[in-house]
DRENDO-1510 file (C-alpha; in Angstrom, 1 decimal, always signed):
<recs>
REC; n; res; u; v; w
REC; 1; MET; +142.6; +100.0; +116.8 .
REC; 2; THR; +142.9; +98.3; +113.4 .
REC; 3; ASN; +139.5; +96.7; +113.7 .
REC; 4; GLU; +137.8; +100.2; +113.9 .
REC; 5; ARG; +136.7; +102.4; +111.1 .
REC; 6; LYS; +135.4; +106.0; +110.5 .
REC; 7; LEU; +132.4; +106.9; +108.5 .
REC; 8; VAL; +131.0; +110.2; +107.3 .
REC; 9; VAL; +127.3; +111.0; +106.4 .
REC; 10; THR; +126.5; +114.4; +105.0 .
REC; 11; ARG; +122.9; +115.9; +104.7 .
REC; 12; ARG; +121.6; +119.0; +103.3 .
REC; 13; PHE; +118.6; +120.5; +105.2 .
REC; 14; ALA; +116.3; +123.3; +104.0 .
REC; 15; TYR; +116.0; +124.6; +107.6 .
REC; 16; PRO; +118.0; +126.9; +109.7 .
REC; 17; ALA; +121.0; +125.6; +111.5 .
REC; 18; GLU; +119.6; +126.6; +114.8 .
REC; 19; ALA; +116.5; +124.5; +114.3 .
REC; 20; VAL; +118.5; +121.4; +113.2 .
REC; 21; PHE; +120.9; +121.9; +116.1 .
REC; 22; ASP; +118.2; +122.2; +118.7 .
REC; 23; ALA; +116.5; +118.9; +117.6 .
REC; 24; TRP; +119.5; +117.1; +118.9 .
REC; 25; LEU; +119.1; +118.4; +122.4 .
REC; 26; ASP; +115.2; +118.6; +122.7 .
REC; 27; ALA; +114.1; +115.5; +124.7 .
REC; 28; GLN; +110.5; +115.6; +123.2 .
REC; 29; ALA; +111.9; +116.0; +119.5 .
REC; 30; LEU; +114.7; +113.4; +120.1 .
REC; 31; GLY; +112.3; +110.6; +121.0 .
REC; 32; ALA; +110.5; +111.0; +117.7 .
REC; 33; TRP; +113.5; +110.5; +115.4 .
REC; 34; LEU; +116.7; +109.4; +117.1 .
REC; 35; PHE; +116.9; +105.5; +117.3 .
REC; 36; ALA; +113.1; +105.4; +117.0 .
REC; 37; THR; +111.7; +102.4; +114.9 .
REC; 38; PRO; +108.2; +102.0; +113.4 .
REC; 39; ASN; +107.0; +99.4; +115.8 .
REC; 40; GLY; +109.0; +100.3; +118.8 .
REC; 41; VAL; +107.7; +101.8; +122.0 .
REC; 42; MET; +109.8; +104.6; +123.5 .
REC; 43; GLU; +110.2; +104.0; +127.2 .
REC; 44; LYS; +112.8; +106.6; +128.2 .
REC; 45; VAL; +114.3; +109.7; +126.7 .
REC; 46; GLU; +116.5; +111.7; +129.1 .
REC; 47; ILE; +118.9; +114.6; +128.2 .
REC; 48; ASP; +121.4; +116.5; +130.3 .
REC; 49; ALA; +122.4; +119.0; +127.7 .
REC; 50; ARG; +125.8; +120.2; +128.9 .
REC; 51; VAL; +129.4; +119.0; +128.4 .
REC; 52; GLY; +129.8; +116.2; +130.8 .
REC; 53; GLY; +126.1; +115.5; +130.7 .
REC; 54; GLY; +124.5; +113.0; +128.4 .
REC; 55; PHE; +121.5; +111.3; +127.0 .
REC; 56; LYS; +119.6; +107.9; +127.4 .
REC; 57; ILE; +117.2; +106.6; +125.0 .
REC; 58; ASN; +115.4; +103.3; +125.7 .
REC; 59; GLU; +112.9; +101.7; +123.2 .
REC; 60; ARG; +111.0; +98.5; +123.7 .
REC; 61; ARG; +111.1; +96.4; +120.5 .
REC; 62; GLY; +109.1; +93.4; +121.2 .
REC; 63; GLU; +110.9; +91.4; +124.0 .
REC; 64; VAL; +114.0; +93.5; +123.6 .
REC; 65; LEU; +114.9; +96.7; +125.3 .
REC; 66; ALA; +117.1; +98.7; +122.9 .
REC; 67; GLU; +119.3; +101.0; +125.1 .
REC; 68; HIS; +121.3; +103.9; +123.5 .
REC; 69; TRP; +123.3; +106.5; +125.5 .
REC; 70; GLY; +125.9; +109.1; +125.1 .
REC; 71; ARG; +128.1; +111.6; +127.0 .
REC; 72; TYR; +128.6; +115.0; +125.6 .
REC; 73; VAL; +132.2; +116.2; +125.0 .
REC; 74; ASP; +131.5; +119.3; +122.9 .
REC; 75; ILE; +128.3; +121.6; +122.6 .
REC; 76; ASP; +128.7; +124.7; +120.5 .
REC; 77; ARG; +125.3; +126.0; +119.3 .
REC; 78; PRO; +124.5; +125.9; +116.4 .
REC; 79; ARG; +127.8; +124.6; +114.9 .
REC; 80; ARG; +128.8; +121.4; +116.7 .
REC; 81; ILE; +127.7; +118.6; +119.0 .
REC; 82; ALA; +130.1; +115.8; +119.9 .
REC; 83; PHE; +129.4; +112.8; +122.2 .
REC; 84; ASP; +130.8; +109.4; +123.2 .
REC; 85; PHE; +128.2; +106.9; +122.1 .
REC; 86; GLY; +127.3; +103.5; +123.5 .
REC; 87; VAL; +124.7; +100.8; +123.1 .
REC; 88; GLY; +123.6; +98.6; +126.0 .
REC; 89; ALA; +125.0; +98.9; +129.5 .
REC; 90; GLU; +126.9; +102.2; +130.1 .
REC; 91; THR; +130.0; +100.1; +130.9 .
REC; 92; GLU; +130.2; +99.0; +127.2 .
REC; 93; PRO; +133.0; +100.5; +125.0 .
REC; 94; THR; +132.0; +103.7; +123.3 .
REC; 95; THR; +132.5; +105.3; +119.9 .
REC; 96; ARG; +132.7; +109.0; +119.0 .
REC; 97; VAL; +130.0; +110.8; +117.1 .
REC; 98; THR; +130.5; +114.4; +116.0 .
REC; 99; ILE; +127.8; +116.6; +114.3 .
REC; 100; ASP; +129.1; +119.6; +112.4 .
REC; 101; ILE; +126.4; +122.1; +111.1 .
REC; 102; VAL; +127.2; +124.8; +108.6 .
REC; 103; ALA; +124.6; +127.4; +107.7 .
REC; 104; THR; +123.9; +128.1; +104.0 .
REC; 105; LYS; +121.6; +130.5; +102.2 .
REC; 106; ALA; +119.0; +127.6; +101.7 .
REC; 107; GLY; +119.3; +126.2; +105.2 .
REC; 108; CYS; +122.3; +124.2; +106.4 .
REC; 109; VAL; +124.5; +121.2; +105.8 .
REC; 110; LEU; +125.1; +118.7; +108.4 .
REC; 111; THR; +128.1; +116.3; +108.5 .
REC; 112; LEU; +128.0; +113.4; +110.9 .
REC; 113; THR; +131.3; +111.8; +111.6 .
REC; 114; HIS; +131.3; +108.4; +113.4 .
REC; 115; GLU; +134.7; +107.2; +114.6 .
REC; 116; GLY; +135.4; +103.8; +116.0 .
REC; 117; VAL; +132.9; +101.8; +114.0 .
REC; 118; TRP; +133.7; +98.1; +114.1 .
REC; 119; ALA; +135.1; +96.6; +111.0 .
REC; 120; GLY; +132.3; +94.8; +109.0 .
REC; 121; TYR; +129.6; +97.1; +110.5 .
REC; 122; GLU; +130.3; +100.2; +108.4 .
REC; 123; GLU; +127.6; +99.8; +105.8 .
REC; 124; ARG; +125.0; +98.8; +108.3 .
REC; 125; THR; +125.9; +101.8; +110.5 .
REC; 126; GLN; +125.9; +104.2; +107.6 .
REC; 127; GLN; +122.5; +103.0; +106.6 .
REC; 128; GLY; +121.2; +103.5; +110.1 .
REC; 129; TRP; +122.4; +107.0; +110.3 .
REC; 130; THR; +121.0; +107.8; +106.9 .
REC; 131; MET; +117.5; +106.7; +108.0 .
REC; 132; ILE; +117.9; +108.7; +111.3 .
REC; 133; LEU; +118.8; +111.8; +109.4 .
REC; 134; ASP; +115.7; +111.3; +107.2 .
REC; 135; LYS; +113.6; +111.2; +110.4 .
REC; 136; LEU; +115.3; +114.3; +111.7 .
REC; 137; SER; +114.4; +116.2; +108.5 .
REC; 138; ARG; +110.8; +115.2; +108.9 .
REC; 139; THR; +110.7; +116.3; +112.5 .
REC; 140; VAL; +112.4; +119.6; +112.0 .
REC; 141; GLY; +110.4; +120.5; +109.0 .
REC; 142; ASN; +107.1; +118.9; +109.9 .
REC; 143; GLU; +107.3; +117.3; +106.5 .
REC; 144; GLY; +104.7; +114.6; +106.9 .
REC; 145; GLU; +101.9; +116.6; +105.3 .
REC; 146; ARG; +104.1; +117.7; +102.4 .
REC; 147; GLU; +105.6; +114.4; +101.4 .
REC; 148; LEU; +104.6; +111.6; +99.1 .
REC; 149; VAL; +106.1; +108.2; +99.7 .
REC; 150; VAL; +106.0; +105.0; +97.6 .
REC; 151; SER; +108.2; +101.9; +98.0 .
REC; 152; ARG; +108.7; +98.5; +96.4 .
REC; 153; SER; +110.8; +95.5; +97.2 .
REC; 154; PHE; +112.8; +93.7; +94.5 .
REC; 155; ASP; +114.3; +90.2; +94.5 .
REC; 156; ALA; +117.6; +91.5; +93.4 .
REC; 157; PRO; +120.8; +92.7; +95.1 .
REC; 158; ARG; +121.2; +96.4; +95.8 .
REC; 159; ALA; +124.1; +96.8; +93.3 .
REC; 160; LEU; +121.9; +95.7; +90.4 .
REC; 161; VAL; +118.9; +97.9; +91.5 .
REC; 162; TRP; +121.3; +100.9; +91.8 .
REC; 163; GLU; +122.6; +100.1; +88.3 .
REC; 164; ALA; +119.1; +100.1; +86.9 .
REC; 165; TRP; +118.4; +103.5; +88.4 .
REC; 166; THR; +121.6; +105.3; +87.7 .
REC; 167; ASN; +122.6; +104.0; +84.2 .
REC; 168; PRO; +121.0; +106.4; +81.8 .
REC; 169; ASP; +120.3; +103.7; +79.1 .
REC; 170; HIS; +118.5; +101.6; +81.8 .
REC; 171; PHE; +116.7; +104.7; +83.4 .
REC; 172; ALA; +115.2; +105.6; +80.0 .
REC; 173; GLN; +113.5; +102.2; +79.7 .
REC; 174; TRP; +111.4; +102.3; +82.9 .
REC; 175; MET; +111.2; +105.9; +84.3 .
REC; 176; GLY; +107.6; +107.2; +84.3 .
REC; 177; PRO; +104.1; +105.8; +84.7 .
REC; 178; ARG; +102.5; +103.4; +82.2 .
REC; 179; GLY; +101.9; +104.8; +78.8 .
REC; 180; PHE; +104.9; +107.1; +78.9 .
REC; 181; THR; +108.1; +106.8; +77.0 .
REC; 182; THR; +111.3; +108.4; +78.3 .
REC; 183; THR; +114.4; +109.8; +76.4 .
REC; 184; LYS; +117.9; +108.9; +77.6 .
REC; 185; PRO; +119.0; +111.5; +80.1 .
REC; 186; GLN; +121.7; +113.8; +79.2 .
REC; 187; GLY; +124.2; +115.2; +81.7 .
REC; 188; GLN; +126.3; +114.0; +84.5 .
REC; 189; LEU; +125.4; +112.0; +87.6 .
REC; 190; LYS; +127.4; +113.9; +90.3 .
REC; 191; VAL; +126.6; +116.2; +93.1 .
REC; 192; GLU; +125.4; +119.5; +91.5 .
REC; 193; GLY; +125.3; +117.7; +88.2 .
REC; 194; THR; +122.1; +117.7; +86.1 .
REC; 195; TRP; +120.1; +115.1; +84.1 .
REC; 196; ARG; +117.7; +116.4; +81.4 .
REC; 197; TYR; +115.2; +114.1; +79.7 .
REC; 198; ASP; +111.8; +114.2; +78.1 .
REC; 199; MET; +108.8; +112.1; +79.1 .
REC; 200; VAL; +106.4; +111.5; +76.2 .
REC; 201; ASP; +102.7; +110.7; +76.8 .
REC; 202; HIS; +100.9; +108.2; +74.6 .
REC; 203; ASP; +99.2; +111.2; +72.8 .
REC; 204; GLY; +102.5; +112.8; +71.9 .
REC; 205; THR; +102.6; +115.5; +74.7 .
REC; 206; VAL; +106.2; +116.1; +75.7 .
REC; 207; TYR; +107.1; +116.8; +79.3 .
REC; 208; PRO; +110.6; +118.2; +79.8 .
REC; 209; ASN; +112.3; +117.1; +83.0 .
REC; 210; ARG; +115.4; +118.4; +84.8 .
REC; 211; LEU; +117.1; +116.8; +87.8 .
REC; 212; VAL; +119.8; +118.5; +89.8 .
REC; 213; PHE; +121.6; +116.0; +92.2 .
REC; 214; ARG; +122.3; +117.2; +95.7 .
REC; 215; GLU; +123.4; +113.9; +97.4 .
REC; 216; ILE; +124.8; +110.7; +95.9 .
REC; 217; VAL; +125.8; +107.8; +98.3 .
REC; 218; PRO; +126.6; +104.9; +96.0 .
REC; 219; MET; +124.1; +102.0; +96.3 .
REC; 220; SER; +122.5; +103.7; +99.2 .
REC; 221; ARG; +120.9; +107.1; +98.5 .
REC; 222; LEU; +120.0; +109.7; +95.8 .
REC; 223; ALA; +118.6; +113.1; +96.5 .
REC; 224; TYR; +117.8; +115.6; +93.8 .
REC; 225; ASP; +115.7; +118.6; +92.9 .
REC; 226; HIS; +113.1; +117.8; +90.2 .
REC; 227; GLY; +111.9; +120.5; +87.9 .
REC; 228; GLY; +110.7; +121.1; +84.3 .
REC; 229; GLY; +112.9; +122.1; +81.4 .
REC; 230; ASP; +113.1; +125.8; +82.2 .
REC; 231; GLU; +116.4; +126.4; +84.1 .
REC; 232; THR; +115.3; +129.8; +85.2 .
REC; 233; SER; +112.3; +128.4; +87.3 .
REC; 234; GLU; +112.3; +126.9; +90.7 .
REC; 235; HIS; +112.2; +123.1; +91.1 .
REC; 236; ASP; +108.8; +121.6; +91.6 .
REC; 237; PHE; +109.8; +119.2; +94.4 .
REC; 238; GLU; +112.7; +117.4; +96.0 .
REC; 239; VAL; +113.1; +113.7; +95.6 .
REC; 240; ILE; +115.0; +111.3; +97.9 .
REC; 241; VAL; +115.6; +107.7; +96.9 .
REC; 242; THR; +116.8; +105.1; +99.3 .
REC; 243; PHE; +118.1; +101.6; +98.6 .
REC; 244; ALA; +118.1; +99.3; +101.5 .
REC; 245; ASP; +118.8; +95.6; +101.9 .
REC; 246; SER; +115.7; +93.4; +102.5 .
REC; 247; GLY; +116.6; +89.8; +103.1 .
REC; 248; ALA; +118.4; +88.8; +99.9 .
REC; 249; GLY; +116.7; +91.6; +98.0 .
REC; 250; THR; +116.4; +95.4; +98.0 .
REC; 251; THR; +113.7; +97.8; +99.1 .
REC; 252; VAL; +113.5; +101.1; +97.1 .
REC; 253; THR; +111.7; +104.0; +98.8 .
REC; 254; LEU; +110.9; +107.0; +96.7 .
REC; 255; ARG; +110.1; +110.1; +98.7 .
REC; 256; SER; +108.9; +113.4; +97.1 .
REC; 257; LEU; +108.8; +116.5; +99.2 .
REC; 258; PHE; +106.7; +119.5; +98.1 .
REC; 259; SER; +107.1; +123.1; +99.2 .
REC; 260; GLU; +103.6; +123.1; +100.7 .
REC; 261; LYS; +100.7; +120.8; +101.5 .
REC; 262; ALA; +98.6; +122.2; +98.7 .
REC; 263; ALA; +101.1; +121.3; +96.0 .
REC; 264; ARG; +101.3; +117.8; +97.4 .
REC; 265; ASP; +97.6; +117.4; +97.4 .
REC; 266; PHE; +97.3; +118.7; +93.9 .
REC; 267; ALA; +99.9; +116.1; +92.8 .
REC; 268; VAL; +97.9; +113.3; +94.5 .
REC; 269; GLU; +94.4; +114.3; +93.6 .
REC; 270; GLN; +94.8; +115.9; +90.1 .
REC; 271; ILE; +97.9; +114.2; +88.7 .
REC; 272; GLY; +97.5; +110.8; +90.3 .
REC; 273; ALA; +101.1; +110.9; +91.7 .
REC; 274; ILE; +100.7; +107.9; +94.1 .
REC; 275; GLU; +99.5; +105.6; +91.4 .
REC; 276; GLY; +102.0; +107.1; +89.0 .
REC; 277; GLY; +104.9; +106.4; +91.4 .
REC; 278; GLN; +103.7; +102.8; +92.0 .
REC; 279; GLN; +103.6; +102.2; +88.3 .
REC; 280; THR; +107.1; +103.7; +87.9 .
REC; 281; LEU; +108.5; +101.3; +90.4 .
REC; 282; GLU; +106.7; +98.3; +88.9 .
REC; 283; ARG; +108.3; +99.2; +85.6 .
REC; 284; LEU; +111.7; +99.4; +87.4 .
REC; 285; GLY; +111.1; +95.8; +88.6 .
REC; 286; GLU; +110.5; +94.8; +85.0 .
REC; 287; LYS; +113.8; +96.3; +83.8 .
REC; 288; ILE; +115.6; +94.6; +86.8 .
REC; 289; ALA; +114.1; +91.3; +85.6 .
REC; 290; HIS; +115.5; +91.8; +82.2 .
REC; 291; LEU; +118.9; +92.7; +83.7 .
REC; 292; GLN; +118.9; +89.6; +85.9 .
REC; 293; GLN; +118.4; +87.3; +82.9 .
REC; 294; GLU; +118.4; +87.7; +79.2 .
REC; 295; PRO; +114.8; +87.5; +78.0 .
REC; 296; PHE; +113.6; +85.0; +75.5 .
REC; 297; VAL; +112.7; +87.0; +72.4 .
REC; 298; ILE; +110.7; +85.8; +69.4 .
REC; 299; THR; +109.4; +87.9; +66.5 .
REC; 300; HIS; +106.7; +86.9; +64.0 .
REC; 301; GLU; +105.0; +88.8; +61.0 .
REC; 302; PHE; +101.2; +88.2; +60.4 .
REC; 303; ALA; +99.4; +88.9; +57.3 .
REC; 304; ALA; +96.6; +90.7; +59.1 .
REC; 305; PRO; +96.2; +94.3; +60.2 .
REC; 306; ARG; +97.8; +95.3; +63.6 .
REC; 307; GLU; +94.4; +96.1; +65.1 .
REC; 308; LEU; +93.0; +92.6; +64.4 .
REC; 309; VAL; +96.2; +90.9; +65.6 .
REC; 310; PHE; +96.1; +92.9; +68.9 .
REC; 311; ASP; +92.5; +91.8; +69.3 .
REC; 312; ALA; +93.5; +88.2; +68.8 .
REC; 313; PHE; +95.8; +88.6; +71.8 .
REC; 314; THR; +93.2; +90.2; +74.0 .
REC; 315; LYS; +89.7; +89.0; +73.3 .
REC; 316; ALA; +88.4; +85.7; +74.6 .
REC; 317; GLU; +86.5; +84.9; +71.3 .
REC; 318; HIS; +89.9; +84.9; +69.5 .
REC; 319; LEU; +92.1; +83.5; +72.2 .
REC; 320; LYS; +90.2; +80.4; +72.5 .
REC; 321; HIS; +91.0; +79.5; +68.9 .
REC; 322; TRP; +94.8; +79.6; +69.2 .
REC; 323; TRP; +96.3; +80.5; +72.7 .
REC; 324; GLY; +98.6; +78.0; +74.4 .
REC; 325; PRO; +100.8; +75.2; +72.9 .
REC; 326; LYS; +99.9; +73.8; +69.6 .
REC; 327; GLY; +97.5; +70.9; +70.0 .
REC; 328; CYS; +95.9; +72.0; +73.2 .
REC; 329; GLU; +92.2; +73.1; +73.7 .
REC; 330; ILE; +91.5; +76.4; +75.5 .
REC; 331; VAL; +88.6; +75.9; +77.9 .
REC; 332; ASP; +86.5; +78.7; +79.4 .
REC; 333; PRO; +88.6; +81.7; +78.6 .
REC; 334; ARG; +87.6; +84.9; +80.5 .
REC; 335; VAL; +89.3; +88.3; +79.8 .
REC; 336; ASP; +89.1; +91.4; +82.0 .
REC; 337; LEU; +91.2; +93.7; +79.9 .
REC; 338; LYS; +92.3; +96.4; +82.3 .
REC; 339; ARG; +95.4; +97.1; +84.5 .
REC; 340; GLY; +95.2; +94.6; +87.3 .
REC; 341; GLY; +92.5; +92.6; +85.4 .
REC; 342; GLU; +93.0; +88.9; +84.5 .
REC; 343; PHE; +92.8; +86.5; +81.6 .
REC; 344; ARG; +91.8; +83.1; +83.1 .
REC; 345; TYR; +91.6; +79.9; +81.2 .
REC; 346; ALA; +92.3; +76.2; +81.2 .
REC; 347; MET; +94.3; +74.2; +78.7 .
REC; 348; ARG; +93.2; +70.6; +77.9 .
REC; 349; PHE; +95.9; +68.2; +76.7 .
REC; 350; GLY; +94.1; +64.9; +75.9 .
REC; 351; GLY; +92.4; +64.2; +79.2 .
REC; 352; ASP; +94.4; +66.4; +81.4 .
REC; 353; LEU; +93.3; +70.0; +82.3 .
REC; 354; ALA; +95.7; +72.6; +83.4 .
REC; 355; HIS; +94.5; +76.0; +84.6 .
REC; 356; ALA; +96.4; +79.3; +84.1 .
REC; 357; LYS; +96.1; +83.0; +84.1 .
REC; 358; GLN; +97.5; +86.4; +83.1 .
REC; 359; VAL; +97.6; +89.5; +85.3 .
REC; 360; TYR; +97.7; +92.7; +83.1 .
REC; 361; ARG; +100.2; +95.3; +84.0 .
REC; 362; GLU; +100.1; +97.6; +81.0 .
REC; 363; ILE; +97.7; +97.9; +78.1 .
REC; 364; THR; +98.4; +100.3; +75.3 .
REC; 365; PRO; +95.9; +99.5; +72.5 .
REC; 366; HIS; +97.3; +98.0; +69.4 .
REC; 367; THR; +100.9; +98.8; +70.5 .
REC; 368; ARG; +101.9; +97.1; +73.8 .
REC; 369; LEU; +100.9; +94.5; +76.3 .
REC; 370; VAL; +102.6; +93.6; +79.6 .
REC; 371; PHE; +101.4; +90.9; +81.9 .
REC; 372; GLU; +102.4; +88.3; +84.4 .
REC; 373; ASN; +101.5; +84.8; +83.5 .
REC; 374; MET; +101.5; +81.7; +85.7 .
REC; 375; PHE; +99.8; +78.4; +86.3 .
REC; 376; ALA; +97.0; +78.5; +88.8 .
REC; 377; ASP; +94.4; +76.3; +90.5 .
REC; 378; GLU; +90.7; +76.5; +89.5 .
REC; 379; HIS; +90.2; +79.5; +91.9 .
REC; 380; GLY; +93.1; +81.5; +90.3 .
REC; 381; VAL; +95.7; +81.0; +93.0 .
REC; 382; PRO; +99.2; +80.7; +91.5 .
REC; 383; ILE; +100.8; +77.2; +91.8 .
REC; 384; ALA; +104.0; +75.7; +90.8 .
REC; 385; PRO; +104.2; +74.6; +87.1 .
REC; 386; PRO; +103.9; +71.0; +86.4 .
REC; 387; GLY; +106.9; +68.9; +85.4 .
REC; 388; PRO; +110.0; +67.4; +87.2 .
REC; 389; ASP; +112.2; +70.5; +86.7 .
REC; 390; PRO; +111.8; +73.7; +88.7 .
REC; 391; TRP; +110.2; +76.3; +86.4 .
REC; 392; PRO; +109.5; +80.0; +87.6 .
REC; 393; VAL; +106.1; +80.4; +89.1 .
REC; 394; ARG; +105.7; +83.9; +87.6 .
REC; 395; MET; +106.8; +85.0; +84.2 .
REC; 396; LEU; +106.8; +88.5; +82.8 .
REC; 397; THR; +105.6; +88.8; +79.2 .
REC; 398; THR; +106.0; +91.9; +77.0 .
REC; 399; ILE; +104.4; +91.9; +73.6 .
REC; 400; LEU; +105.0; +94.7; +71.1 .
REC; 401; PHE; +102.8; +95.4; +67.9 .
REC; 402; GLU; +104.1; +97.1; +64.9 .
REC; 403; ASP; +102.8; +97.8; +61.4 .
REC; 404; VAL; +104.6; +96.1; +58.6 .
REC; 405; GLY; +103.0; +97.0; +55.2 .
REC; 406; ALA; +99.5; +95.8; +55.4 .
REC; 407; GLY; +100.4; +93.3; +58.2 .
REC; 408; ALA; +101.8; +93.4; +61.6 .
REC; 409; ARG; +105.0; +92.4; +63.4 .
REC; 410; VAL; +104.7; +91.0; +66.9 .
REC; 411; THR; +107.7; +90.7; +69.3 .
REC; 412; VAL; +107.4; +88.8; +72.5 .
REC; 413; LEU; +109.8; +89.1; +75.4 .
REC; 414; PHE; +109.6; +86.5; +78.0 .
REC; 415; VAL; +111.5; +86.5; +81.3 .
REC; 416; PRO; +111.3; +85.1; +84.9 .
REC; 417; LEU; +110.1; +87.2; +87.8 .
REC; 418; GLU; +111.6; +86.7; +91.3 .
REC; 419; ALA; +112.9; +83.3; +90.4 .
REC; 420; SER; +115.4; +81.1; +92.2 .
REC; 421; ALA; +118.8; +80.2; +90.8 .
REC; 422; ALA; +117.5; +76.7; +90.0 .
REC; 423; GLU; +114.3; +78.1; +88.2 .
REC; 424; ARG; +116.5; +80.5; +86.1 .
REC; 425; ALA; +118.6; +77.6; +85.1 .
REC; 426; THR; +115.7; +75.6; +84.0 .
REC; 427; PHE; +114.5; +78.7; +82.0 .
REC; 428; GLU; +117.9; +79.0; +80.4 .
REC; 429; SER; +118.0; +75.4; +79.3 .
REC; 430; GLY; +114.5; +75.7; +77.9 .
REC; 431; ARG; +115.0; +78.3; +75.2 .
REC; 432; ALA; +114.8; +75.8; +72.3 .
REC; 433; SER; +111.5; +74.5; +73.8 .
REC; 434; MET; +110.2; +78.0; +74.1 .
REC; 435; GLN; +111.1; +78.7; +70.5 .
REC; 436; GLY; +109.2; +75.6; +69.4 .
REC; 437; GLY; +106.2; +76.5; +71.7 .
REC; 438; TRP; +105.8; +80.0; +70.6 .
REC; 439; SER; +106.4; +79.1; +66.9 .
REC; 440; GLY; +103.7; +76.4; +67.1 .
REC; 441; SER; +101.2; +78.9; +68.6 .
REC; 442; PHE; +101.9; +81.5; +66.0 .
REC; 443; GLU; +101.4; +78.9; +63.3 .
REC; 444; VAL; +97.9; +78.2; +64.7 .
REC; 445; LEU; +97.2; +81.9; +64.9 .
REC; 446; ASP; +98.3; +82.5; +61.2 .
REC; 447; ALA; +95.8; +79.9; +60.2 .
REC; 448; TYR; +93.1; +81.3; +62.4 .
REC; 449; LEU; +93.5; +84.9; +61.1 .
REC; 450; ALA; +93.4; +83.7; +57.6 .
REC; 451; SER; +90.0; +82.2; +58.3 .
REC; 452; ILE; +88.2; +85.2; +59.7 .
</recs>
């Protein structure tokens, strides 16, 4: 039929072909991974594992009973399983699913072919099988105790998030925890291709990295072995990155799989891998924000040492003398200078008082500040900015500090976070106003620095 399509999903497993094959015909195992959802309650798993037999899997999902069933047309252990597949009543039309498994030295490769997928449902169906095969891998390999998973949702389309991850120029600007800089990857993004890059800590320590790509499903999935720079050594762990639609945005899940539990525990307890992964995805979000809209950028040179200028941006006793639009009074500034800490203050314009705050994301002393800034109520709860036009509720500010002779150069990058189209349009139309606002603030700071 012209309205039906065929899709293919391939997955590499580090487990014997027999183990992967048997998981498809074991009722207890099947209920843990095939069509199981996080909040569902499995009510029925039945298997008659012979040609002409079939399976039934019913899961309660709230008020809905999700019914999946199949009739086996080919069973050839450990090479092939094929079944006619249906959803709902067994009188509904079926599609054909074929599982081909080929043994390899490292385990096996599974190829799932789904024929008869309705036009328009290909991407959704492919994402479904991709998640199912992830669960199969966890079940067969008992991977839960060896894995580390972090995820984050972004208010951006999947194509843009994929571009931020797979473009080497973009990748270099966000990969790694706070305090690290990353060189542009060298190599090719292709199956069995390699990326090599260095991550450099704030103290100058260089950490070589080597990725060997095993699976690439555009805008959906990346799988690669992650190791150090020595090509003769084994990789340190496997990484699977998935990109899934989440409303109008995208959820990225970063899953690292270690060879044994002890290696995973060491990465978590001694290296801080969970926090590092969360910081990395947060930095990815900042890069995505810069890709969604060109940041406002302003640079100014101050006739004061870089250390003093940095202090002027981070200490309440200095901020109260210059922060905010020229002509306003800063009231009750309070600074908790740490990641996740806040700078709270109020701005008095004549008789009007407006509260605001910053939430610090990154603090590299005398070099770099990254924070969210927003208007807030007196309790620090974010609120919509004042004014008739829709302005973004949250803004991302990055401030860079450099030595210039005996003075310092400051560069500010200012961009909306998770903003609507109307809010982005207001931001775009306000660039001249932002130029005037920041220039006025810097004029006040120049005078203040000269007075101390």
